[in-house]
C-alpha positions in Angstrom: 200.7 77.1 30.0 201.7 74.0 33.1 201.5 70.6 31.5 202.7 68.7 33.5 201.0 65.5 34.2 201.6 61.9 35.0 203.0 59.9 32.6 204.0 56.0 32.4 205.8 55.9 29.3 206.2 57.5 26.0 204.3 56.3 23.0 206.5 53.6 20.4 206.0 55.8 17.6 209.7 56.1 15.6 207.7 59.3 13.2 205.2 60.8 15.3 204.8 63.3 13.2 204.0 61.5 10.3 200.6 60.2 11.7 198.1 60.1 9.7 194.6 58.4 11.7 190.9 58.1 11.4 188.9 58.2 14.9 185.3 56.8 13.2 182.2 55.3 15.7 181.4 52.4 15.5 178.0 53.9 16.8 176.3 57.1 18.0 177.9 58.1 21.2 181.0 56.3 20.9 183.1 58.7 22.1 185.1 59.4 19.1 185.4 62.7 19.9 187.1 62.3 23.2 189.4 59.3 21.8 190.7 61.9 19.5 191.6 64.5 21.7 192.3 61.5 23.8 195.0 60.5 21.1 196.1 63.8 20.5 196.9 64.6 24.0 198.9 61.7 24.5 201.0 61.9 21.7 201.6 65.4 22.6 202.4 64.9 25.9 204.2 61.9 25.4 206.4 62.5 22.0 206.4 66.3 22.6 205.4 66.8 18.1 203.1 69.4 17.0 199.3 67.5 16.9 196.4 68.6 15.3 192.7 66.8 16.2 190.8 67.8 13.7 187.3 67.6 13.6 186.2 66.3 10.5 182.7 65.2 10.8 179.9 65.2 8.8 177.1 68.0 9.9 179.2 69.7 12.2 180.7 68.9 15.7 181.7 70.2 19.0 185.7 69.0 18.9 186.8 72.8 19.3 184.7 73.6 21.9 184.7 70.9 24.2 188.3 70.9 23.9 190.1 74.3 22.1 191.3 76.6 25.6 193.0 79.0 24.3 193.4 81.1 21.1 196.4 79.7 18.5 199.2 82.1 18.2 199.0 84.0 14.6 202.5 82.4 13.4 201.0 78.9 13.8 198.1 79.5 12.4 197.0 78.5 8.5 195.4 80.7 6.6 192.7 78.0 5.1 191.8 77.5 8.3 190.7 80.8 9.3 189.5 81.1 12.7 188.6 77.6 13.2 192.1 76.9 14.7 192.3 77.0 18.6 195.0 75.0 21.1 193.9 72.2 23.7 195.2 72.3 27.3 197.9 69.6 26.6 199.0 72.5 23.4 197.8 70.8 20.7 196.3 72.2 17.5 192.4 72.2 17.5 190.9 72.2 14.3 187.0 72.8 14.3 184.3 71.9 11.5 184.0 74.1 8.4 180.8 73.3 6.4 183.2 72.7 3.1 186.0 70.6 4.6 188.0 68.7 2.5 189.9 66.0 5.2 192.4 65.2 2.5 193.0 68.7 1.9 193.0 70.0 5.8 195.2 66.8 6.3 197.8 68.0 3.8 197.4 71.6 4.9 198.6 69.9 8.5 201.2 67.7 7.1 202.7 70.8 5.2 203.6 71.9 8.9 205.0 69.4 10.4 202.5 68.7 12.2 200.5 64.5 13.0 197.0 64.6 12.0 194.0 62.5 14.1 190.9 62.9 12.5 187.7 62.4 14.6 185.1 61.9 11.4 182.3 60.5 14.1 179.8 58.0 12.1 180.6 58.9 8.6 182.8 55.7 8.1 181.0 54.9 5.0 181.0 58.5 3.5 182.7 58.5 0.6 184.4 61.7 1.2 186.6 59.9 3.7 188.3 57.5 1.2 191.1 59.6 -0.3 192.3 59.5 3.4 191.7 55.7 4.3 193.0 55.0 0.1 196.3 57.5 1.0 196.7 55.1 3.9 195.8 56.7 6.9 195.2 54.4 9.6 192.1 53.0 11.4 191.1 53.6 15.5 186.7 51.8 15.3 186.1 53.2 18.8 182.5 51.8 20.9 181.5 52.4 24.1 181.3 49.2 26.1 177.8 48.1 25.2 176.4 45.0 23.5 174.5 46.6 20.5 177.2 49.1 19.7 179.9 46.4 19.5 177.4 44.7 17.2 177.7 48.0 14.8 181.3 48.1 15.2 181.8 44.8 14.2 179.4 45.4 10.9 181.6 48.6 11.0 184.5 46.0 10.3 183.0 43.3 8.1 182.4 46.6 5.9 185.9 48.2 5.5 187.1 44.3 4.5 184.1 44.4 2.0 185.5 47.7 0.4 189.0 47.7 1.1 189.7 44.6 1.5 191.0 42.2 4.0 194.4 44.3 4.3 192.7 47.2 6.4 192.5 44.8 8.9 196.2 45.7 9.8 195.5 49.2 9.5 192.6 49.6 11.9 192.9 49.2 15.8 189.6 48.8 18.0 189.0 51.3 21.2 186.5 50.1 23.9 185.4 53.1 25.9 183.7 52.6 29.2 181.5 54.6 30.0 180.0 54.0 33.3 181.8 53.0 36.7 181.6 49.7 36.4 182.1 47.1 33.7 179.0 46.2 32.2 180.1 43.6 29.5 182.2 40.8 29.2 184.8 42.0 26.4 186.8 39.0 26.5 184.3 37.0 24.1 184.0 39.8 21.9 187.6 40.4 21.3 187.8 36.6 20.8 185.6 36.6 17.5 186.3 40.2 16.2 188.9 39.9 12.8 191.9 40.1 14.1 193.2 43.4 13.8 196.0 45.8 14.4 195.4 46.5 18.2 192.3 46.5 20.8 192.1 48.4 23.5 190.5 49.0 26.0 189.6 52.5 27.4 188.4 53.2 31.3 186.2 55.1 32.2 187.4 58.4 33.6 185.1 60.9 35.4 186.8 63.8 33.6 185.4 63.2 30.6 181.4 61.9 31.9 181.5 65.6 32.9 179.8 68.1 30.5 182.0 71.5 29.5 185.2 71.8 28.1 187.9 68.7 28.6 191.1 69.9 30.6 194.5 66.9 30.1 195.3 67.7 33.8 192.4 66.7 34.9 192.3 63.1 32.9 193.2 60.1 35.0 196.8 58.3 33.6 194.7 55.4 32.9 192.9 57.1 30.7 196.1 58.3 28.8 198.1 55.3 29.1 195.4 53.5 27.1 195.4 56.1 24.9 199.2 55.4 24.7 198.1 51.8 24.0 196.5 52.9 21.0 199.2 54.9 19.9 201.6 52.0 20.3 199.8 50.2 18.1 199.5 53.0 15.1 203.0 52.8 16.2 203.7 49.5 15.1 201.8 49.9 11.7 203.9 52.5 11.0 206.7 50.4 11.2 205.2 47.6 9.0 204.3 50.5 6.4 208.2 51.6 6.2 209.3 48.1 6.1 206.8 47.3 3.4 208.5 50.6 1.6 211.6 49.5 2.5 211.4 46.0 0.7 209.8 47.2 -2.4 212.6 50.1 -2.6 215.2 47.1 -2.5 213.2 44.9 -4.9 213.6 48.2 -7.7 217.2 48.7 -7.0 217.7 44.9 -7.4 
């Protein structure tokens, strides 16, 4: 498979194989599926690590149909995930939705195989089934299209996160705003100014390859899209680095 695309730089994540992140939509049609695929693609190409894009939506999702393009090598398959595994055009592992999927179990299975994990959970931010992942320290990428009403719902989602998990959750949250039209419809500067302080705020430009129906091939994506997803990964890398510093300080305190 020819995975060559133009890349400006690699994501700044020291231990990308340890990444666990949840991509959640602030509203319907927010591009959670393509963001999950985009982050997995940028990490796979930029850091040359094994990464999984996981359909964790409740009630069924189309991640596998949208980005899975070839069967996975049986040697790489995980028995518990059965026939729900395929590869994307970039070589990322794609895990389809399962009716009885346990997000924490899937995350653990993939972590045991040294894969970074990016979960597409659709609009299910408030679901109790996600709480174990959030409580285990998974980072959050909350996505919204660049339109006024969905952006307002995204803000409500951030407020719910704070009310449920405390303000500390904002340090583990990245906001990604996707432009789904060729021209800007909303000025994001005042919106960004009035959002709570989060770990990152990234705009993903309009990409005609994502607007087309059917299977997505990473080789048709614009460099600007991959670069924007790399910016999101950089923010996730800063979160990871902060976690390591906290663990180191706690360990030093225990030794003292």
